[in-house]
C-alpha positions as CSV (number, residue, x, y, z in Angstrom):
1,X,-39.4,13.2,156.9
2,X,-43.3,13.4,154.0
3,X,-44.8,13.1,151.8
4,X,-44.9,16.6,153.9
5,X,-44.7,13.7,152.8
6,X,-44.8,12.3,154.4
7,X,-45.1,10.9,156.2
8,X,-40.7,11.9,159.6
9,X,-45.5,11.1,166.9
10,X,-46.7,7.9,165.8
11,X,-44.1,9.0,163.6
12,X,-44.8,11.1,160.8
13,X,-47.6,10.0,158.6
14,X,-46.6,10.4,155.2
15,X,-45.3,12.5,154.7
16,X,-48.1,15.4,154.4
17,X,-48.5,13.4,151.7
18,X,-49.8,13.1,148.8
19,X,-47.2,15.7,148.7
20,X,-45.1,13.8,150.9
21,X,-46.3,10.9,149.7
22,X,-44.8,12.3,146.7
23,X,-43.1,14.1,148.8
24,X,-45.1,11.3,152.6
25,X,-43.0,12.7,155.0
26,X,-43.5,10.0,156.0
27,X,-41.4,11.0,157.1
28,X,-43.0,13.5,157.6
29,X,-43.4,12.8,157.8
30,X,-48.6,12.5,155.3
31,X,-52.1,11.5,156.8
32,X,-53.7,8.4,155.2
33,X,-57.2,9.7,155.8
34,X,-56.2,13.2,154.5
35,X,-54.7,11.5,151.4
36,X,-58.0,9.7,150.7
37,X,-59.7,13.1,150.9
38,X,-57.3,14.5,148.4
39,X,-57.8,11.5,146.1
40,X,-61.5,12.1,146.2
41,X,-61.1,15.8,145.3
42,X,-60.1,16.0,141.6
43,X,-59.2,19.6,142.0
44,X,-56.2,18.6,144.1
45,X,-54.9,16.0,141.6
46,X,-53.3,16.3,138.2
47,X,-54.1,12.6,137.5
48,X,-55.0,9.4,139.2
49,X,-54.7,7.1,136.2
50,X,-52.7,4.0,137.3
51,X,-49.7,2.5,135.4
52,X,-47.6,-0.5,136.3
53,X,-44.1,-1.9,136.0
54,X,-42.5,-5.2,137.1
55,X,-40.1,-4.3,140.0
56,X,-37.3,-6.4,141.4
57,X,-38.1,-7.7,144.9
58,X,-34.5,-7.9,146.2
59,X,-32.0,-5.6,144.5
60,X,-29.1,-7.0,146.6
61,X,-29.4,-10.7,145.9
62,X,-27.8,-12.2,142.7
63,X,-30.0,-15.3,143.1
64,X,-33.4,-13.9,143.9
65,X,-35.1,-12.9,140.7
66,X,-38.7,-12.4,142.0
67,X,-40.6,-9.4,141.0
68,X,-43.8,-7.5,142.1
69,X,-46.1,-5.0,140.5
70,X,-45.3,-1.4,141.3
71,X,-47.9,1.3,140.7
72,X,-47.0,4.7,139.2
73,X,-48.5,7.8,137.7
74,X,-47.6,10.1,134.8
75,X,-48.7,13.6,133.8
76,X,-47.7,14.8,130.4
77,X,-49.9,17.9,129.9
78,X,-47.0,20.3,130.5
79,X,-44.3,18.2,128.8
80,X,-42.3,20.0,126.1
81,X,-41.7,17.0,123.8
82,X,-39.3,15.6,123.0
83,X,-36.5,17.0,125.1
84,X,-38.3,18.5,128.1
85,X,-37.2,17.6,131.6
86,X,-38.8,14.8,133.6
87,X,-39.7,15.5,137.3
88,X,-39.6,12.3,139.5
89,X,-41.9,13.0,142.4
90,X,-41.3,10.4,145.1
91,X,-44.2,8.9,146.9
92,X,-43.5,8.3,150.6
93,X,-44.8,6.2,153.4
94,X,-48.4,5.9,152.5
95,X,-50.6,4.7,149.6
96,X,-50.1,6.9,146.5
97,X,-53.4,7.9,144.9
98,X,-52.2,10.1,142.1
99,X,-50.0,13.2,141.4
100,X,-51.1,16.1,143.6
101,X,-51.5,19.6,142.3
102,X,-48.9,21.3,144.6
103,X,-46.1,23.7,143.7
104,X,-44.3,21.1,141.7
105,X,-47.1,21.4,139.1
106,X,-46.2,25.2,138.9
107,X,-42.5,24.3,138.3
108,X,-43.5,21.7,135.7
109,X,-45.4,24.4,133.7
110,X,-42.4,26.7,133.9
111,X,-39.9,24.1,132.8
112,X,-42.1,22.2,130.4
113,X,-41.7,19.0,132.4
114,X,-43.4,15.7,132.6
115,X,-44.2,14.5,136.1
116,X,-43.9,10.8,137.1
117,X,-44.6,9.4,140.6
118,X,-43.9,5.8,141.6
119,X,-45.5,4.3,144.7
120,X,-43.2,3.2,147.5
121,X,-42.8,-0.5,147.8
122,X,-45.2,-2.3,150.1
123,X,-47.5,0.7,150.4
124,X,-50.9,1.0,148.7
125,X,-51.2,-1.4,145.8
126,X,-47.4,-2.0,145.5
127,X,-46.9,-4.7,148.0
128,X,-44.9,-7.8,147.1
129,X,-46.9,-9.9,149.6
130,X,-50.5,-10.4,150.6
131,X,-49.5,-10.6,154.2
132,X,-47.2,-8.2,156.0
133,X,-45.7,-10.5,158.6
134,X,-42.4,-9.4,160.1
135,X,-40.6,-12.0,157.9
136,X,-42.2,-10.7,154.8
137,X,-41.2,-7.1,155.6
138,X,-37.5,-7.9,155.3
139,X,-37.4,-6.2,151.9
140,X,-38.9,-3.0,153.2
141,X,-36.1,-0.4,153.5
142,X,-34.9,2.9,152.2
143,X,-32.1,1.1,150.4
144,X,-34.4,-1.1,148.4
145,X,-36.7,1.8,147.7
146,X,-33.8,3.8,146.2
147,X,-33.0,1.0,143.9
148,X,-36.7,0.9,142.9
149,X,-36.4,4.5,141.9
150,X,-33.3,3.9,139.9
151,X,-35.0,1.0,138.1
152,X,-38.1,3.0,137.5
153,X,-36.2,5.9,136.2
154,X,-34.5,3.7,133.6
155,X,-37.7,1.9,132.7
156,X,-39.6,5.2,132.2
157,X,-36.8,6.8,130.1
158,X,-36.7,3.7,127.8
159,X,-40.5,3.6,127.5
160,X,-40.5,7.3,126.6
161,X,-37.8,6.7,124.0
162,X,-39.9,3.9,122.4
163,X,-42.9,6.2,122.3
164,X,-40.9,8.9,120.5
165,X,-39.3,6.3,118.2
166,X,-35.7,7.0,119.3
167,X,-33.0,5.3,121.3
168,X,-30.1,6.1,123.6
169,X,-31.5,9.5,124.4
170,X,-31.6,10.9,128.0
171,X,-34.0,13.6,129.1
172,X,-32.9,15.8,132.0
173,X,-34.3,14.4,135.2
174,X,-35.0,16.2,138.5
175,X,-36.1,14.5,141.7
176,X,-38.5,15.9,144.4
177,X,-39.6,14.6,147.7
178,X,-40.9,15.8,151.1
179,X,-40.3,14.5,154.6
180,X,-39.2,10.9,154.4
181,X,-39.6,11.1,150.6
182,X,-37.5,14.3,150.9
183,X,-34.7,12.2,152.5
184,X,-35.1,9.7,149.6
185,X,-34.8,12.5,147.2
186,X,-31.5,13.6,148.7
187,X,-30.2,10.0,149.1
188,X,-31.1,9.3,145.4
189,X,-28.9,12.1,144.2
190,X,-26.2,10.9,146.6
191,X,-26.3,7.2,145.5
192,X,-27.3,7.7,141.8
193,X,-25.8,11.1,140.8
194,X,-25.7,9.9,137.1
195,X,-29.5,9.5,137.0
196,X,-30.6,13.0,138.0
197,X,-29.5,16.6,137.4
198,X,-30.4,17.4,141.0
199,X,-32.8,17.0,143.8
200,X,-35.1,19.0,146.1
201,X,-35.4,17.7,149.6
202,X,-38.3,19.5,151.1
203,X,-38.3,19.0,154.9
204,X,-35.9,16.1,154.1
205,X,-35.2,14.1,157.3
206,X,-31.8,12.8,156.3
207,X,-30.6,12.3,159.9
208,X,-31.8,9.1,161.6
209,X,-32.3,10.0,165.3
210,X,-32.6,7.5,168.2
211,X,-34.0,9.8,170.8
212,X,-35.6,12.7,169.0
213,X,-36.0,15.1,171.9
214,X,-35.7,18.2,169.7
215,X,-39.1,17.4,168.3
216,X,-40.8,18.2,171.6
217,X,-38.6,21.2,172.2
218,X,-39.5,22.7,168.8
219,X,-43.2,22.2,169.6
220,X,-42.7,24.3,172.7
221,X,-40.9,27.0,170.9
222,X,-43.6,27.1,168.2
223,X,-46.4,27.2,170.7
224,X,-44.9,30.1,172.6
225,X,-44.5,30.4,176.4
226,X,-48.2,30.8,177.3
227,X,-49.5,28.0,175.2
228,X,-46.6,25.7,176.1
229,X,-47.2,26.2,179.8
230,X,-50.9,25.3,179.3
231,X,-50.0,22.2,177.3
232,X,-47.6,21.1,180.1
233,X,-50.4,21.6,182.6
234,X,-52.8,19.5,180.5
235,X,-50.2,16.7,180.4
236,X,-49.8,16.8,184.2
237,X,-53.6,16.7,184.7
238,X,-54.0,13.8,182.3
239,X,-51.3,11.8,184.0
240,X,-53.1,12.3,187.4
241,X,-56.5,11.3,186.0
242,X,-55.0,8.2,184.4
243,X,-54.2,7.1,187.9
244,X,-57.6,7.9,189.4
245,X,-60.1,7.3,186.6
246,X,-58.5,5.8,183.5
247,X,-61.7,4.6,181.8
248,X,-63.6,7.9,182.1
249,X,-60.6,9.9,180.9
250,X,-60.0,7.8,177.8
251,X,-63.7,7.8,177.0
252,X,-63.7,11.6,177.1
253,X,-61.2,11.6,174.2
254,X,-63.1,8.8,172.3
255,X,-60.0,6.7,172.9
256,X,-61.3,3.9,175.2
257,X,-59.8,1.3,172.8
258,X,-56.3,2.3,173.8
259,X,-55.6,-0.1,176.6
260,X,-51.9,0.8,176.8
261,X,-51.4,4.1,178.6
262,X,-48.4,5.0,176.5
263,X,-50.5,4.7,173.3
264,X,-53.1,7.0,174.8
265,X,-50.5,9.6,175.8
266,X,-48.9,9.4,172.4
267,X,-52.3,10.2,170.8
268,X,-52.5,13.3,173.0
269,X,-49.0,14.4,172.3
270,X,-49.5,13.9,168.5
271,X,-52.8,15.8,168.5
272,X,-51.0,18.9,169.8
273,X,-47.8,18.4,167.9
274,X,-47.6,15.8,165.3
275,X,-49.2,12.7,164.1
276,X,-47.7,9.8,162.4
277,X,-48.2,7.8,159.6
278,X,-51.7,8.1,159.5
279,X,-51.8,11.4,161.3
280,X,-49.5,14.2,161.3
281,X,-48.5,17.3,163.0
282,X,-51.6,19.1,162.4
283,X,-50.9,22.1,164.5
284,X,-47.3,23.3,164.5
285,X,-45.9,20.9,161.9
286,X,-48.5,21.8,159.4
287,X,-48.8,25.5,160.3
288,X,-52.0,25.6,162.3
289,X,-50.9,26.7,165.8
290,X,-53.9,28.8,166.5
291,X,-56.3,25.8,166.1
292,X,-55.0,24.5,169.4
293,X,-53.5,27.4,171.4
294,X,-56.4,29.9,171.1
295,X,-59.1,27.7,172.7
296,X,-56.7,26.5,175.4
297,X,-55.6,30.0,176.4
298,X,-59.3,31.1,176.5
299,X,-60.2,28.0,178.6
300,X,-57.4,28.9,181.0
301,X,-58.5,32.5,181.3
302,X,-62.1,31.6,182.0
303,X,-61.4,28.9,184.5
304,X,-62.7,26.0,182.3
305,X,-61.4,22.5,182.8
306,X,-58.3,22.3,180.7
307,X,-58.6,18.5,180.1
308,X,-62.1,19.0,178.8
309,X,-61.0,21.8,176.6
310,X,-58.2,19.7,175.2
311,X,-60.5,16.7,174.7
312,X,-62.9,19.0,172.7
313,X,-60.0,20.0,170.4
314,X,-58.9,16.4,169.9
315,X,-62.4,15.1,169.1
316,X,-63.6,18.1,167.1
317,X,-60.5,19.0,165.1
318,X,-57.9,16.2,165.3
319,X,-60.3,13.3,165.0
320,X,-63.0,15.3,163.3
321,X,-61.9,17.9,160.8
322,X,-58.4,16.6,160.3
323,X,-59.6,12.9,160.1
324,X,-57.1,11.2,162.3
325,X,-58.1,7.8,163.7
326,X,-57.6,6.5,167.2
327,X,-56.7,3.0,166.0
328,X,-53.5,4.4,164.5
329,X,-52.2,4.5,168.1
330,X,-53.5,1.0,169.0
331,X,-50.7,-1.5,169.1
332,X,-53.2,-4.3,168.3
333,X,-54.0,-2.5,165.1
334,X,-50.3,-2.3,164.3
335,X,-50.1,-6.1,164.6
336,X,-52.5,-6.6,161.8
337,X,-50.7,-8.2,158.9
338,X,-53.2,-7.9,156.0
339,X,-51.7,-6.0,153.0
340,X,-53.6,-3.0,151.6
341,X,-54.0,0.7,152.1
342,X,-54.9,0.3,155.8
343,X,-51.5,-1.3,156.5
344,X,-49.5,2.0,156.1
345,X,-49.3,2.4,159.9
346,X,-47.7,-1.0,160.4
347,X,-45.3,-0.5,157.5
348,X,-44.0,2.9,158.6
349,X,-43.5,1.6,162.1
350,X,-41.5,-1.2,160.7
351,X,-39.2,1.3,159.0
352,X,-39.0,3.3,162.3
353,X,-38.3,0.2,164.3
354,X,-35.7,-1.2,161.9
355,X,-33.9,1.8,160.3
356,X,-34.5,5.4,161.3
357,X,-36.1,5.5,164.9
358,X,-37.1,9.1,165.2
359,X,-38.4,8.1,168.7
360,X,-40.2,11.3,169.8
361,X,-39.3,10.9,173.5
362,X,-39.9,13.4,176.2
363,X,-36.9,15.6,177.0
364,X,-35.5,15.2,180.5
365,X,-36.5,18.7,181.4
366,X,-39.3,21.1,180.4
367,X,-41.2,18.6,178.3
368,X,-44.7,19.0,176.8
369,X,-45.4,15.4,176.2
370,X,-45.6,12.9,179.0
371,X,-42.3,11.5,180.5
372,X,-43.9,8.1,180.0
373,X,-43.3,8.5,176.3
374,X,-39.7,7.4,176.6
375,X,-37.2,5.1,174.9
376,X,-38.6,2.0,176.7
377,X,-42.1,2.7,175.4
378,X,-40.8,2.8,171.8
379,X,-38.7,-0.3,172.2
380,X,-41.5,-2.2,173.9
381,X,-43.8,-1.2,171.0
382,X,-41.3,-2.5,168.4
383,X,-41.0,-5.8,170.2
384,X,-44.7,-6.2,170.8
385,X,-45.6,-5.4,167.2
386,X,-42.8,-7.1,165.3
387,X,-41.2,-9.5,167.8
388,X,-37.7,-10.0,169.0
389,X,-34.8,-8.8,166.9
390,X,-36.3,-5.7,165.2
391,X,-34.2,-2.8,166.3
392,X,-33.5,0.6,164.7
393,X,-30.0,0.6,163.3
394,X,-29.6,4.3,163.5
395,X,-25.8,4.4,163.4
396,X,-25.7,2.1,160.4
397,X,-28.3,4.3,158.6
398,X,-26.3,7.5,159.2
399,X,-23.0,5.8,158.3
400,X,-24.6,4.7,155.0
401,X,-26.1,8.1,154.0
402,X,-24.0,10.5,156.0
403,X,-26.8,12.1,158.1
404,X,-26.5,15.9,158.0
405,X,-23.0,15.5,156.7
406,X,-24.3,14.0,153.5
407,X,-21.6,14.3,150.9
408,X,-23.8,14.9,147.9
409,X,-24.1,17.7,145.3
410,X,-26.9,19.6,143.6
411,X,-29.3,19.0,146.4
412,X,-31.6,21.8,147.7
413,X,-32.8,21.5,151.3
414,X,-35.8,23.6,152.4
415,X,-37.5,23.6,155.8
416,X,-40.2,25.6,157.6
417,X,-39.3,27.5,160.8
418,X,-42.1,26.0,162.8
419,X,-41.6,22.4,161.7
420,X,-40.2,20.1,164.4
421,X,-38.9,17.7,161.8
422,X,-36.4,20.3,160.6
423,X,-34.1,19.2,163.4
424,X,-33.6,15.9,161.5
425,X,-32.8,17.8,158.2
426,X,-29.8,19.5,156.9
427,X,-30.1,23.1,158.0
428,X,-26.7,24.4,157.0
429,X,-25.6,25.1,153.5
430,X,-22.5,23.5,152.1
431,X,-20.9,23.5,148.6
432,X,-23.3,22.2,146.1
433,X,-26.1,21.8,148.7
434,X,-27.9,25.0,149.6
435,X,-30.2,24.9,152.6
436,X,-33.0,27.4,153.2
437,X,-35.2,28.1,156.2
438,X,-38.6,29.6,155.5
439,X,-39.4,31.8,158.5
440,X,-43.0,32.6,159.3
441,X,-45.7,32.0,162.0
442,X,-47.3,29.2,160.1
443,X,-44.5,27.8,157.9
444,X,-44.3,24.2,158.8
445,X,-43.7,20.8,157.0
446,X,-42.9,21.2,153.3
447,X,-44.1,24.8,153.1
448,X,-42.0,25.3,150.0
449,X,-44.2,22.8,148.1
450,X,-47.6,23.0,149.9
451,X,-47.9,26.6,151.0
452,X,-49.6,27.5,154.3
453,X,-51.1,26.0,156.3
454,X,-50.0,22.6,155.0
455,X,-53.3,21.0,156.0
456,X,-55.7,21.2,154.4
457,X,-53.8,21.3,151.1
458,X,-53.6,24.4,148.9
459,X,-53.9,24.0,145.1
460,X,-50.5,24.7,143.5
461,X,-49.0,25.3,146.9
462,X,-50.7,28.7,147.2
463,X,-48.5,30.9,149.6
464,X,-51.0,33.7,150.1
465,X,-52.2,32.3,153.5
466,X,-48.6,32.2,154.8
467,X,-48.1,34.9,157.4
468,X,-45.0,35.9,155.4
469,X,-45.7,35.0,151.7
470,X,-42.6,36.8,150.7
471,X,-40.4,34.4,152.7
472,X,-41.9,31.4,150.9
473,X,-41.7,33.0,147.5
474,X,-38.1,34.0,148.0
475,X,-37.1,30.5,148.8
476,X,-39.1,29.2,145.8
477,X,-37.3,31.6,143.6
478,X,-33.9,30.4,144.9
479,X,-35.0,26.8,144.3
480,X,-36.1,27.7,140.8
481,X,-32.7,29.3,140.1
482,X,-30.8,26.2,141.2
483,X,-33.0,24.0,139.1
484,X,-32.6,26.2,136.0
485,X,-28.8,26.1,136.4
486,X,-28.5,22.4,137.1
487,X,-30.9,21.4,134.3
488,X,-29.0,23.7,131.9
489,X,-25.8,22.0,132.8
490,X,-27.3,18.6,132.0
491,X,-28.4,19.8,128.6
492,X,-25.1,21.6,127.9
493,X,-23.4,18.3,128.6
494,X,-25.6,16.7,126.0
495,X,-27.1,14.2,128.4
496,X,-29.9,13.9,130.9
497,X,-27.8,13.6,134.0
498,X,-24.8,15.1,135.7
499,X,-22.3,13.5,138.0
500,X,-20.6,16.6,139.1
């Protein structure tokens, strides 16, 4: 769902991620270009020193013993040696450049915890193959990624024991993730309850959705009636001009390379609502609604051309300040099979097309995005990019994990009120799994970990820019109380994990 990450449009870019890439969302979510910006700013990173382990390629085959190098990071400055907790911060659907300085770092100080963050298989420098052909992507799935986390967890605990000259000792572990990585966090506790004391699923998109119409509906709610009506008018005008002067229209958005109209319309929809894997919901999903609505409302009042006003926003903010790239929406770009950090777009779309869908289609009525962004568009994209036979097994995914009926324990879910991805998360509390909604004007994807707005990032997840800091801080206090209880229960049991 993030990274927050990452990074759940061109579906969520990881998760805002480095947080959702350690939280990359993804599914939510996490923007590749934004992540590079984070990596270059040492103030936003606790560490970027790389470590490596040999990871199993196929955890489900008794015959295939191939391995690949998986990158990870560790931060020990706050660690209360030797028995302090270990925070496993999951990197999501983008390259992982280090451990970000978000609210998890505040929690690590409080609990005297070490922070470790393994990179998701295939992404960044952790690819098993030099070429990401469809055939080579068959080991890219959430199920394989969860086993990677279990293997990493055991590897790191044993290596720590060796450093401390001890054996058969278990530190208390706690798992964090945002967006898609938030779903992984919840699923890890579900599938491996003996390996962690609990999990935080920040904007955790645990429900695979075939036609995700609630995404567009939430954008409309977050925009408000006036801005929503203007966005709908923009979409109508764009559709008309595509018919009459396609070349000039696309050039006005610096998007002439997008030959497929659906790709172009997806760019425009994402720019106002979300952005995928290399983009992200920069306005409503990440708590910046006024960046878009204010200039459009002003343009409407003064009689300016609304398409021109929207084009200015897309070029100046979405492609400019935010750093999104038009090529992310180009299906020819998604066909590129070279491994490396630029391959995140293709990798996430493979997970979308094979496992979770999250097809952000236009609702039948009252849609903001173009009706041409429909199920057929998504299925055609999957076939065009990956070939025949790649299809999202949504029912199987929800059967395996439980969707919003996940039967886990000691999992905290937290969502922002303005985040469209919350409709793929667990929003109702159940025994052992509290769920909290953070309500404020700019509370979006992974607000509990990243503060407001979620892009650009706030050091230590500063909540002071949230329209209602008290709402954010209250949920953070509740999360802390659950963590304190569950970690104490692990320690009282004389072990680093709890299965109850």
